[in-house]
C-alpha positions as CSV (number, residue, x, y, z in Angstrom):
1,M,105.2,177.8,3.0
2,K,103.0,179.8,1.8
3,S,100.7,177.5,-0.1
4,R,101.5,175.4,3.5
5,F,99.9,178.2,5.0
6,L,96.9,178.5,2.5
7,L,95.6,175.3,3.1
8,F,96.0,174.8,6.7
9,I,94.0,177.9,6.7
10,S,91.2,176.2,4.3
11,L,90.7,173.4,7.0
12,L,89.3,175.9,9.7
13,F,86.0,176.4,8.9
14,T,84.4,172.6,9.3
15,Q,82.0,174.4,10.7
16,L,80.9,176.2,7.5
17,A,79.6,172.7,6.3
18,L,77.7,173.0,2.7
19,G,74.5,172.3,4.1
20,Q,74.8,174.9,7.1
21,K,72.3,177.5,6.5
22,F,72.9,180.6,8.8
23,Q,72.5,184.7,8.8
24,D,74.2,187.0,11.2
25,T,73.6,190.1,11.0
26,I,76.8,192.3,12.7
27,P,76.2,196.1,13.6
28,F,79.5,198.2,12.4
29,R,81.0,201.7,12.8
30,N,82.6,203.2,10.4
31,D,85.0,205.3,12.0
32,L,88.0,206.1,9.3
33,G,85.3,205.6,6.6
34,L,85.9,201.8,7.7
35,I,83.7,198.7,8.6
36,I,84.6,198.0,11.9
37,I,83.2,195.1,13.8
38,P,83.0,193.5,17.0
39,I,85.4,189.8,17.2
40,S,85.3,187.8,20.0
41,F,89.5,186.2,21.0
42,N,88.7,183.3,23.6
43,G,85.7,185.4,25.1
44,V,87.6,188.8,24.7
45,E,85.8,191.6,22.3
46,K,88.0,193.4,20.3
47,Q,87.6,195.8,17.6
48,F,88.6,194.6,14.1
49,A,88.6,196.6,10.2
50,F,86.5,194.5,8.0
51,D,89.5,194.9,5.0
52,T,89.6,193.0,1.9
53,G,92.7,194.8,1.1
54,A,94.4,192.5,3.6
55,E,95.8,189.0,2.4
56,Y,96.2,188.2,6.3
57,S,94.3,188.8,9.9
58,V,96.3,191.5,12.1
59,A,96.3,192.6,15.8
60,Y,97.9,195.2,16.9
61,D,100.3,194.3,20.1
62,W,98.0,192.9,22.5
63,A,98.5,189.2,20.7
64,K,101.9,189.4,22.8
65,D,100.3,189.6,25.8
66,E,96.7,187.5,25.2
67,L,98.0,184.6,22.3
68,K,100.1,182.1,22.1
69,R,103.4,182.8,19.9
70,T,104.3,180.9,16.8
71,N,107.9,180.6,15.2
72,K,106.3,181.7,11.4
73,I,107.3,184.9,10.6
74,I,106.7,186.7,7.3
75,S,107.9,189.0,5.5
76,V,104.7,192.1,4.5
77,V,105.1,195.3,2.3
78,S,102.9,197.6,3.2
79,S,101.0,200.5,1.6
80,S,104.0,202.6,2.1
81,G,106.6,200.4,0.3
82,L,108.0,199.9,4.1
83,R,109.1,195.7,4.4
84,S,108.3,194.6,7.9
85,K,108.5,191.1,9.3
86,M,105.9,190.0,11.6
87,R,105.1,186.9,13.6
88,F,101.9,184.5,13.8
89,Y,100.4,184.2,16.6
90,K,97.5,181.0,17.6
91,S,94.4,183.4,17.8
92,G,92.9,180.5,19.7
93,N,89.2,180.5,19.8
94,I,87.3,183.3,17.7
95,S,83.8,184.3,17.4
96,I,82.1,186.5,14.5
97,G,78.5,186.5,14.8
98,S,77.5,182.8,15.9
99,R,80.4,181.6,13.7
100,K,83.6,180.0,15.7
101,I,86.6,179.8,13.8
102,T,89.8,177.4,15.5
103,G,93.4,177.2,14.5
104,H,93.7,180.2,13.0
105,R,97.3,182.1,13.1
106,I,97.0,186.0,13.1
107,L,99.7,188.1,12.6
108,N,101.0,190.5,14.8
109,T,102.4,194.6,14.5
110,A,102.7,197.4,16.8
111,E,100.0,199.4,17.8
112,N,99.9,202.9,16.1
113,D,98.4,206.4,16.9
114,I,95.7,206.1,14.4
115,F,94.0,203.1,15.5
116,S,94.8,203.3,18.9
117,C,92.8,206.7,18.9
118,H,89.6,205.5,17.1
119,K,89.5,201.9,19.6
120,V,90.7,199.3,16.2
121,D,92.0,196.3,17.9
122,G,93.3,194.6,14.5
123,I,92.0,194.0,10.6
124,L,89.8,191.1,9.7
125,G,91.6,189.9,6.3
126,V,90.9,188.5,3.2
127,D,92.4,184.3,5.1
128,I,88.7,185.1,7.2
129,I,86.7,186.8,5.3
130,K,86.9,184.6,2.2
131,E,85.3,181.7,3.6
132,L,82.0,183.5,4.2
133,N,79.8,185.4,2.0
134,W,78.7,189.0,2.9
135,K,76.5,191.9,2.5
136,I,77.7,195.3,3.2
137,D,75.1,197.7,4.3
138,F,76.5,201.2,4.4
139,K,73.3,202.8,4.7
140,Q,72.1,200.6,8.0
141,K,75.5,200.0,9.0
142,I,75.2,196.1,8.7
143,L,77.3,193.5,8.1
144,I,75.3,190.6,7.4
145,M,77.3,187.3,7.1
146,Y,76.5,184.4,5.5
147,P,78.1,180.9,4.3
148,S,80.0,181.0,1.3
149,N,77.8,178.7,-0.6
150,H,74.8,180.8,-0.2
151,I,74.2,183.3,-2.3
152,P,70.5,185.6,-0.8
153,N,67.8,186.1,-3.2
154,E,67.4,189.5,-2.6
155,V,70.9,189.4,-4.8
156,N,68.5,189.1,-7.6
157,S,67.5,193.1,-7.1
158,M,71.2,194.0,-7.6
159,H,73.7,194.6,-10.4
160,Q,76.4,192.6,-11.0
161,L,80.2,193.8,-11.0
162,D,83.2,193.0,-13.2
163,F,84.9,191.1,-10.2
164,V,87.7,188.5,-9.8
165,F,89.2,187.0,-6.6
166,T,92.6,185.1,-7.4
167,N,96.2,185.0,-5.5
168,N,94.0,186.0,-2.6
169,H,93.1,189.5,-4.2
170,P,89.8,190.5,-4.8
171,Y,89.6,192.8,-8.3
172,M,87.1,194.8,-9.6
173,Y,87.0,196.5,-13.5
174,L,86.2,199.4,-14.9
175,K,86.2,199.6,-18.6
176,R,85.9,202.7,-20.3
177,K,86.3,202.8,-24.5
178,K,89.1,200.4,-25.2
179,S,91.0,200.3,-21.8
180,R,90.0,197.5,-18.8
181,L,91.4,198.9,-15.6
182,R,92.0,196.8,-12.6
183,F,91.5,198.2,-8.9
184,L,92.1,196.3,-5.8
185,L,88.5,195.7,-4.0
186,D,89.6,197.5,-0.3
187,T,87.3,197.9,2.3
188,G,90.6,199.1,4.4
189,A,91.5,202.0,1.9
190,G,88.4,204.1,3.8
191,K,87.2,207.1,2.0
192,S,90.3,207.0,-0.6
193,S,90.2,205.4,-4.1
194,N,93.3,205.6,-6.6
195,I,94.7,204.8,-9.7
196,S,98.7,204.6,-9.5
197,Q,101.2,205.9,-12.2
198,K,102.6,202.7,-12.2
199,D,99.6,200.7,-13.3
200,Y,98.2,203.2,-15.7
201,N,99.3,206.2,-17.6
202,L,96.9,208.7,-17.9
203,T,97.7,211.1,-20.5
204,T,94.1,212.4,-21.2
205,I,94.4,213.8,-17.2
206,D,94.5,217.7,-17.8
207,S,91.7,217.5,-20.4
208,F,89.4,216.6,-16.6
209,P,89.0,219.2,-14.3
210,H,90.9,218.0,-11.4
211,I,93.0,220.0,-8.1
212,E,96.5,218.9,-7.4
213,V,97.0,218.0,-3.5
214,H,100.6,217.5,-1.2
215,S,98.7,214.6,0.6
216,G,99.9,211.8,2.9
217,S,98.0,208.4,4.8
218,F,99.0,206.0,7.8
219,D,99.7,202.4,6.7
220,V,99.4,199.6,8.7
221,N,102.4,200.6,10.7
222,G,101.1,203.7,11.2
223,V,103.7,205.1,9.3
224,F,103.4,208.7,7.4
225,T,103.6,208.6,3.6
226,T,103.6,211.6,1.3
227,T,102.1,211.8,-2.3
228,T,101.2,213.8,-4.8
229,P,98.3,213.2,-6.3
230,R,96.0,215.1,-9.0
231,V,92.3,214.6,-7.9
232,F,89.5,214.2,-10.2
233,Q,86.3,212.6,-11.8
234,F,86.4,209.8,-13.7
235,P,84.6,209.6,-17.0
236,E,81.7,207.7,-17.1
237,S,82.9,204.0,-17.4
238,T,81.3,200.8,-17.3
239,S,81.7,197.6,-14.9
240,K,79.5,194.6,-16.1
241,D,76.2,195.3,-15.4
242,V,76.9,199.5,-13.8
243,T,78.0,202.4,-15.0
244,L,79.8,204.2,-12.5
245,S,82.0,208.0,-12.2
246,P,84.0,207.5,-9.6
247,V,86.6,210.1,-7.9
248,I,89.8,209.1,-8.1
249,Y,93.0,210.3,-6.5
250,Y,95.9,210.1,-9.3
251,N,99.5,208.9,-7.8
252,N,102.1,206.8,-6.9
253,L,101.1,204.5,-4.7
254,K,102.1,200.9,-5.2
255,S,98.2,199.7,-6.4
256,S,95.2,200.9,-8.5
257,K,92.2,200.5,-5.4
258,I,88.6,201.5,-4.8
259,G,88.0,202.3,-1.7
260,N,84.5,202.7,0.6
261,Y,83.7,206.3,-0.1
262,L,82.4,205.2,-3.5
263,W,80.0,203.3,-2.2
264,G,77.8,206.2,-0.5
265,E,74.6,204.6,1.3
266,L,74.3,201.7,-0.9
267,S,74.5,197.7,0.1
268,L,77.0,195.8,-1.6
269,F,77.2,191.6,-1.8
270,L,80.6,189.7,-1.5
271,S,81.8,186.3,-2.4
272,L,85.3,186.3,-3.1
273,K,84.8,182.0,-3.2
274,K,82.5,182.2,-6.2
275,N,83.8,185.9,-7.9
276,K,80.9,188.0,-6.9
277,L,79.8,191.3,-6.2
278,Y,77.0,193.2,-6.5
279,V,75.9,196.8,-5.7
280,S,72.5,197.7,-5.2
281,S,72.7,201.0,-8.1
282,S,72.9,200.5,-11.4
283,H,74.3,204.1,-11.7
284,I,77.1,205.6,-9.1
285,K,78.3,208.8,-9.5
286,Q,80.7,209.4,-6.6
287,D,80.2,213.2,-5.1
288,Y,83.6,215.1,-4.3
289,D,83.6,217.3,-0.9
290,Y,86.8,218.4,0.2
291,H,88.5,221.3,2.6
292,S,91.7,222.8,1.1
293,C,93.6,221.9,3.8
294,Y,93.9,218.7,6.8
295,V,96.1,219.1,10.1
296,S,97.3,216.2,12.1
297,Y,99.0,216.4,15.0
298,Y,102.9,215.2,13.7
299,N,106.4,215.2,15.1
300,G,105.4,217.2,18.7
301,A,103.0,219.7,16.8
302,I,100.0,220.9,15.0
303,R,101.1,220.2,11.3
304,I,99.5,220.2,8.1
305,I,99.4,216.6,6.3
306,S,97.4,217.2,2.9
307,I,97.2,220.4,1.1
308,V,95.3,221.6,-2.5
309,K,97.9,223.6,-4.6
310,G,96.2,227.3,-5.5
311,S,94.2,227.3,-2.9
312,D,94.3,230.5,-0.2
313,V,96.4,228.4,2.3
314,W,98.9,227.0,-0.4
315,N,98.7,230.8,-1.7
316,L,100.0,232.4,1.6
317,G,103.0,230.3,1.8
318,A,101.2,227.6,3.7
319,R,102.9,223.7,2.4
320,Q,102.9,220.2,3.7
321,G,104.6,219.9,6.8
322,D,104.4,223.3,8.1
323,E,103.9,224.1,12.0
324,I,100.0,225.4,12.8
325,V,99.9,227.2,15.7
326,L,96.0,227.5,16.7
327,Y,93.0,225.1,14.9
328,N,90.2,226.5,15.0
329,E,91.7,229.2,18.0
330,K,92.6,225.7,20.2
331,K,96.0,224.3,20.7
332,F,96.5,220.7,20.7
333,T,98.9,218.7,22.2
334,D,98.2,215.1,21.4
335,F,97.0,213.3,18.1
336,C,94.1,211.5,19.3
337,T,92.3,214.7,20.4
338,L,93.4,216.7,17.1
339,N,92.2,213.9,15.2
340,K,88.5,213.5,16.8
341,Y,87.8,217.3,16.5
342,Q,88.8,217.4,13.1
343,R,86.6,214.6,11.8
344,Q,83.8,215.9,13.4
345,L,84.2,219.3,11.6
346,I,84.5,217.7,8.4
347,K,81.7,215.3,8.9
348,L,79.1,218.7,9.6
349,G,80.8,220.4,6.7
350,E,81.9,223.4,8.7
351,P,84.4,225.9,7.8
352,I,87.8,225.3,9.5
353,T,89.8,228.2,10.8
354,I,93.7,227.7,11.1
355,Q,96.6,230.2,12.2
356,L,99.7,229.7,10.5
357,K,103.4,230.1,12.6
358,S,103.9,233.2,10.4
359,G,100.9,234.6,11.9
360,E,98.5,234.5,9.0
361,T,95.0,233.6,9.5
362,V,93.3,231.5,7.1
363,T,89.4,229.8,7.0
364,I,88.8,226.9,4.8
365,S,85.2,226.0,3.6
366,K,84.3,223.1,2.6
367,K,83.9,222.7,-1.6
368,N,81.5,220.7,-3.0
369,S,82.3,219.7,-6.6
370,F,84.4,219.4,-9.6
371,Q,81.9,222.2,-11.4
372,E,85.1,224.2,-11.9
373,N,88.5,223.2,-13.1
374,H,90.5,223.4,-10.1
375,S,93.8,222.9,-12.1
376,P,96.9,224.1,-10.5
377,T,97.8,225.9,-13.4
378,S,94.6,228.0,-13.1
379,N,94.4,231.0,-11.1
380,N,91.4,230.0,-9.2
381,R,91.4,230.5,-5.4
382,H,89.6,228.4,-3.4
């Protein structure tokens, strides 16, 4: 069934003939650290996240009311490991910039809090992304779209990365000493990059400055999955023409991936069909700014969803899942208002004050680097 579906997808883009040339510039917003662009379905504009980590495009709930149902159902495994069945709907007439797409089928899944809050209507997956070439300019917040056979001249001044697109997944490789580590290039990962313990056993991690975080994330289905990563700066490594030192979460997630935060305000050029990935700098060292505690409105209360082991708030006895009475002396009773407020504070780098249910109040300030060893075995307080 899968091979027939992929063949069907490959026939959708007859308008993108080899001789046809175009260059569409699409502004994007980067809420949640994602690349969110407008896409039209049957003349109705939707907001979609550009997600190279998604094999198929997905609509959030609205497809049931606005699109025609099909009998095609597939089983999808999310980043949390949750297996769910999703139905395909006929997409109708899709417009991305000046490009028209017909005959496409899109998966439908239930609406969830985090994407609804930030007005994200769906995910643009590899089924469509692979049929075009793309430049992502993170500084100007623009996505430039080209035919899949066109490589613009500006790529000549960019730097090539070790990259392969295989089995509908884009992979980037980092080489250090004798090791060559594979990462999913995941523009739907937002800020985080991670190395999965299932992929690699990093026996030397304790020799690097790092912190241990009791954390979690919401997946495509809105499911909150907990994890306990150690966060560290990966030693300088290479990817073809580029030297990199990314900040890595070492955890038990399903696969290793590179998120958007690594690229800062740089530009990428991506051609899946030609196995090409370029970046505008030959040397990338990622900074890491963090607060030692983050919260969310979850299960009827403000709760800690992320906390650094050994931090001041940790040493007061707070743990992931604990209830918070006040956040910056404010009470919140819904997910979206709190989420947007917290993200604004984090963006500005402002300190955050929380009052625990036990009565203690603690102020959490932003940290700037791994200059000190924030190992959980040390006596550092932060």
